N, C-alpha and C positions, 0 to 999 in steps of 0.2 A: 462479218462487218469489217469493211475496208476503212482506210484512213480517212477518205473523203466523207464517208457516211458518218464516221465518228465526229468529224469536224462539224458537219452540218447539224448533227444532233446537239453538239455542244453549243453552237451559235444559237440554235433555237431555244435551248434552255436559258442561255444568257439573256435573250430578248424577253423571255417570259419573266425572268427575275428582275431585269433592269430594262423595262420597255423604253425608257427615255434615252438610254445610253447609246451612243453611236459606236459602231464597230471601228476598231483602229484602222487607220489608213496604212498604206504601204510606207509612208514617210515616218509613221510612229513605230514601226517594227524595230529599227535599230535601238531606239530608246528603251523599248520594252525588253529587248534582249539584254541590254546592259543591266537593267534592273533585276532581271532574273539571275544574271551572273553574280550580281552583288548579293542577292538573297542567298544564292548557293554558297558563296564564300562565308556569309554570316552564319549559315547553318553549319558549315564545317567548323568554324571557330567555336560555335556553341557546342558542337559535339566534342571538340577537343577539351573545352572547359568542363563539360560534363564528365568526360573520362578522367580528367585531372582530379576533379572533386570526388569522383567515385574511388580513385586510387587513394586519395588522402583519407577518405572515410574508412576504407579497408585497413589502412595503417592505424588509424585511430581505434577502430574496432579491435584490431589485434593487440594494440597497446593496452586498452582497457580490459580486454580478455586476460592478458598476462597479469595486469594489476589485480584483477579479481581472482584468477586461478592461483597465482603465486603469492598472494597476500599472506602475511604471518598470522592473520586472524581467520578463523573458520567462518565462512559465509554459507548460509542456507536460504533456500526458498521453500516454505511449507504451505501445503494446502490447508483448508479449514479442518480437515480430518487428521492433520499431523503427518501427512505423507511428504517425503522429500521430493520436491519438484526439480530443484537444481542445487548444486553445492560445488565448492571449489576444492582444489587439491589438498589444502590444509585441512579441510573438513573430512576428507576421506582418510587422511592420516590420523585425525582425532578418533574416528570410528574404527580405524584399522580394517577397512574394507575397500575394495575397488569400486570405482564410480558405477560400473554396470550393475553391481549388486546392491546399490543404494538408491539410485534414482527410481522414483515410482514406488518405493517401499516405505513403510512407516518407520519413524524414529524410535518408537516404543521399545523394541527389543534391545536397543542400545542404552536404555536408561535403567538405573538402579530402581528397584521396586518402590522405594520411598519417593522417587522423583517423578513417577509416571503421572499421577493425578495432578501434581503441580504443573507439569508441562501442558496438559489440556486446559487447566485453569488459566495459564499464561496465554495460550492461543485465544481463548474466549475473551480475555481482557483486551488483547490487541485488536480483535475485530469489533468488539462492542464499543470501545472507547475511541477508536481511530487515533489513538495517541501512542507515543513510544512507551513501552513497558519493559520491565527488567525483572529477572529472577535468577536464582542459582539452582543448578541441576547437577546431578552426579552421573557421569557417563560410566557405564560398566561394560566390560568385555566378558561375556559369559564364560569363556574358557579360562579366565584368570581368577574366578571365584568371587564370592560376594564381598570379601574383605578388601579387595582392591578396586580402584576406580579413580576417575579424574573429576575434580570439581571444576565446573565452568560457570562463568557469568554470562547470561543470555540477554542481549539487547535486541528488541524487536519493534517493527513498525509495519502497519498494513500498507500494501501497495497494490496497484492495478496493472495488469499486463494483458491488454486486450479486454476480453470479458472476464478474465480470471481475477478473483479476489484472493491475494496471497499474503503471506507473512514473511517479510524479509528479516533474517536474524543473523547476528554475529555471536560467536561463542569464544570466550577468552578463558584460557586455562588459569585458574586461581588456586590450584592445589598447593603451591608453595605458600601463598598468602594464608590459606586456611591452616596449613601446618604451623606457620608463625603465630597465628592467632591462637591456636590450640596450646602452643608452648607458652604464650603470654598468659593465657587463662590459667595454665598450670602454675606458673610463677605467681600469679595473683592469689591463687588458692594457698600456696605455700606462705606468702606474705601475710595472708589473713590469719593463718594458724600462728605465724610468728608474732603478730600483734597480741594474740591471746596469750601465747607463751611468755612474751616479754612482760606482759602486764602482771602475770602471777609470779614470775620468777623472783623478783626482789622480795616480796612478802613471804613467799614460801621458803626461800633460802634463809631469810631472817629467822623464821620459826625453826628451821632445821639447825641453824647455828646455836640457838638456845638449847635445843634438845641434844644435839650431837656433843656440844661442848660440855654440858653438865654431866652427861653419861661418861664421857672420856675423862673428865676431871675426877669423877668418882672412882673410875677404874685405876687412875694413877695412884690413889692412896691405898690400893689393895694389893696384896701379894698374889701372884698368879695361882697359888694353891688355895686361896680363899674360895669358899663355896659360892660366893656371889660373883666372882670374877668372870666365870664362863657365861653367866646370864648377861652381864654388861657387854661382854664381847659379842654375844648374839644380838643384843640390841644395836650395837654399833654396826654390825653387818646389815641389819635391816635398814638403818638410817642411810647407810651407804647406797643401798638399792634405791631408796627414795631420792637421794642426791643424783644418782645416775639417770633416773627418770626425768628429773628436771633438766639435766644436761641435754638429754635427747630432745626434749621439747624446745630447748633454746637453740638448737641447730636450725630451726625454722626462722629465727628472729631476723628481721630486716636490719641490715647494717652490721650484724654480728660477724666478726672476723675470727678465723681460727687462730689460736695461739701457737704460732709456728716455731718449729725447730728443725734442724737437719735430721732426717729420719731415713733409716734403712727399711724400706717397705717389706723386704723379704722376711726380716726378723719379726716385724709386727704381725705380718700375715700368718706366719707359721705358729707363733705363740698364741695368737688369738684363736685360730682355727682349732688347735688342739684343746685349748681351754673350753671353747664353745661346745665341743663334741664329747667332753668327758662323760662317761657313763652311757654313751650311745652305742648302738649296734652298727651304726654306719661306719664304713671304712674310709679313711682319708688318705689320698695320694697327693703329694706335693712335689711339683717339678719346678725348681727355681734355677734361673740362669745364674752362674757363679759370679758374674760381674755386674749385678744389677746396679743401675745408676741410683744416686741419692735423690731425695725429694725434699722440698721445704714444706712441711705440713704440721698439722696438729696431730700428734701421735695418738692422743685419746680419741679424737674423732675418727681417725682412720681405723683404729681398733674396733670402734663401734660399727663402722661400715662392714668390715670383714665379718664381725660377729653376726650382724643382721643377715648378710647373704648366706653365711654357712648354716645358720639356724633355719633360714628359709629353705635351703636345699635339703637339710635333714628332714624337715616337716613334709617335703614333697615325696619322701621315700619312707612311708610308715613301716614298711616291711623290711627295710634295710637296703643297702646298695653302696655305691662308691661315689664319693665327692672328690673330684679332681681339681686341684688348684695349680695353675701355671702362672709364672711371672717371667717376663723377659723385657728386653729393651727394644724400642721401635723408633725409627725416625720417620716422621710424616712431613708433609709440606709445611705445616704450621709449627714444627719444632720437634724436640726430643721428648719422648715419653717413656714411662714405665707402664707396661701393660699387665694387668692382673685379670685372669679369667677364672671363674668358679662354675664348674659344670656338675650337674647332678644327673641321675638316671631315673628321675621321676616320670610322672605321666604327662608332663608338659603343660603349657598354658594355652587354653583355647585362643585362636586368633582374634576373636572379638574382644578379648580382655587385654591383649597385649598393649594397645595404646593407653590403657588406664592404670598399668601396674605401678606407676610412680605417683599416682594421684593420692592426696591425703584421704584417709578413711576408706579407701577402696581395698577390699579384701575378699578373696574367694573362700576363706576359712571361716567356720562357724565361730571360732573363738579369737579370730584375728582382730587387732585394733585398726589395721589399715594404715599404720604410721611407719612401720619398719622400712619399707622401700622408699617412701616419701622422704624420710629422714636421710636415708642413704643418698638419694638424688640431691637433696639440699646440701649435704656435706661435700659431695664431689663437685657440685657447681661452685661452692665457695672456695674450693681449692683450684679453680680454673681448669678443672678436668671435665671428663664426660663419662657417662655410663650408658651402655646399651644392653639390650636383652635379645636373645635369639632362642626360640623355643619350637620344638616339634612334638606334636602329640604322640604319646607312647614312646618317646625317645629321650626326653629330658629338656632341661633348660640351662642356658649358659649366660651368665652376666659377665660383661667385659668392662673393665675400668681402664681409662687412660689418665695418668697423672703426670704433669710437667716435671721433667728432670732438671737438676741443677748441676753446676760444675764444681761447687764448693766441696772441700774435703770434709770428712766426718767431723762433727763437733767434738770437742774435747769432753771426755767424761768427767763429771764432778763426783768425787767420792763423798757421800753423805757423812756427817759427823757421827762418831761412834760413842760419844759421851752419853752418860745416863740421861734419861728422858727429861729430868727436871733440873739439870745442872744450871745454875744461874750464870749470867754474864759476869766476867771478872770484875767489872766496875758497874754497879747497878745504874741503869739509864733512866732518865725522865722521859716518859712517853705520853703523848697526847692522843686520845682516841676520840674521833668524831663519828658518832652514829646516833640516829634518832630513835633506835629501838633499845629499850631498857635491857631486854634479855641478851642482846648482842653485846652491849656495854658490859654487862655483868660477866659474861663468859670471857670476853677479851681481857677484862681487868683481872679476873681470877687467873687466867693463863699467864699473863704478863707478870703478875705478882709472884706466881709460882716460879717463874724464871728468875726472879730477883729484882725486877724493875719497879719503879715508882710510876703510878698511872694517874693521869688526870683526864676527865671526860668533858666533852662538849656535845650538845644535842643538835646544833646546826652550824653552818659554815661561818656565820657572823661571830658567834661565840668562840669558835675555834681560832679565828683570826685574831680576835681581841686577846684571848688567853696566850697565844703564841707571842704577840707583840709585848704584852705585859711581862711575860717570863723572861724574854730577852732583855728588856729594859731593866729588869730587877736583878740581872746578873745570874739568873738560873735558867738558861734556855733549855728547851726540849731537845733531846738527842734524836728523836724520831717522832713522826706524826702519822697515824693511821687515819685515812679519810675515806668515809663512805661516799660514793659518787652520787647516790640518789637520796635526797632529803625532801620529802613531800612538804610543800608549803614553805620552804626555807632555802637558804643558800646551801647548795650542794658542795661536794668535795672538789669538783672541777673549778668552780669559781673561787672557792676558798684557797685552792692551790695557787691560782694566779695571784691573789693578793698576798699570800705568804711569801711566794717567790719574789714578788716585787719588793717586799720588805727585807727579805733575807734570801738572796740568790743561792746560798749554800744549804738551804733547808733540806733535811733528809725526810722525804715524804714517801709514804707507802699507800698506794691506791687499793681500795677495798670495794668489792661489789658482790651482790648476790646474782648479778647478771653476768654469768660466766663467759658469755660471748661478746661482751661489750668491747667495741673496737679499741677503747683506751687500754683495756687489759692486754690486748694483743700487741700493742705498741706503746707500752706505758712510759718508756724512757723518752720518747719524743714529746711527751706531755709534761715533762719535768719531774717524774717520779723516779725514785731509786729502787723501788720494789713493788710487788703486788701480792695481795692476800685475797684469795677467792673464798667466798662463803659457800658452805659452812666451814668455819675454821677447824683445822686439826691441830692439835698441840704441837706436834713435831714440825709440821709445815709452817706454822706461824713462828715457831722458835727459829727455824732456819732462815726465814725471811728477815726477821728482826736482827738476828745475828749477822747476816750478810750485810745489811745496811749499816750496822754499827761498825763492823770490821772494816768496811770500805772507807769509813771516815776516819779510822784510827791512824 
């Protein structure tokens, strides 16, 4: 078909389509040609615009692809069956697999067993409600074992991509948050035990004061060779054990501070470890750095920590073995520390139990109370230190403690008085005793009178303030006042102290409490007291406190 034929056919078709339309004349051709050229230019401009838009679209696509692929949050597209349709680079890092090994594969193998059913329930909820849903899952890498994993928060919404009905999800690592929550829960458990311990401490120690004091007073009037003397001594040791139990419980008490002094932790550790293993078949090896730094700590509480850990290590080796204790100085980014490690050769702690070893009442022993390690953790925490545990099955367990070091020189050693136990003060003093418990008043009064002092009693803070003011106004002031901090239903020692000091700034006041970890006892001088007497009273301890207060005023 030549050009003329084509033209004729085209004109015929044009006539059939537009029978009324006249064919253009030769005069119209230049105009039509111009129009065609204009249309051609327009088409070229439109093509340029399309190419520009296409280029911008490609840039935008690359930009959003980078935003998707390089986002710090893991992005997933899931099918209804839980298969991975698409995911970004962060998601591949979360699952620790390359993209080609994940796309088209189910998420299930990457979930901890306890999270698998939850994941499918989450998908069902997303598709059935068509609303945003949230859950928490545990990602687990099979080669790392069941005890390791990453906790993630999953936020999902249903989306359509063509005919496909998919679930678009983000996963955010919340492992650190979960760890903080677990630590907070542990702290709350300790505080709950502390509330219980604090509630019973005052009453229990008041009872012990009456018992302890009377037994000790009875012993004071007997010669060591008397046949009853050894029985009283045995009773005193039993009461001391009860006192130690109360002290251990009080380490949980919220707000209770250690009664600090400058301590050489090496000496405390060695003495306590040897004492705790007396009569044991376990061998002890101690490796101490010769220049251990000093720490500011409660010596009694630290001794309790070492005792708990050493006994724990001994019990882990029922057939014998070696306990190795090392101590050295370490400098970490957050300061200078003394590090103490206690290593045993026992069977180790199963990995599933490691996160719980410091929980109150948790124990793997049939006869264990579950308080030893919890008490240890609480004491170290109150000393601004930290304790960690590392254990390998059939290889043993190692507890490591870090305690903040200080630069202060060793505290001067005070030589205790060597006088006879019941030698009175050179000039008998007038002493006021505030306590709501009759048994405590009786014991304190008997001890103070045996020391040669004159004793007056008050049962609440208001009575103590009135008696102190009256005695001073009558020209026979009290030389010292012992005040119990806690008076149920009445003015306690702290309020009475404020009123007495307002009346007489030079008053010589001694704080007394059965709550051995009361923060006022730890820093009694800042509260206006000249001394402290912790219940249950011991004769020599009470004598030394009163003697020190009276001598300081002389």
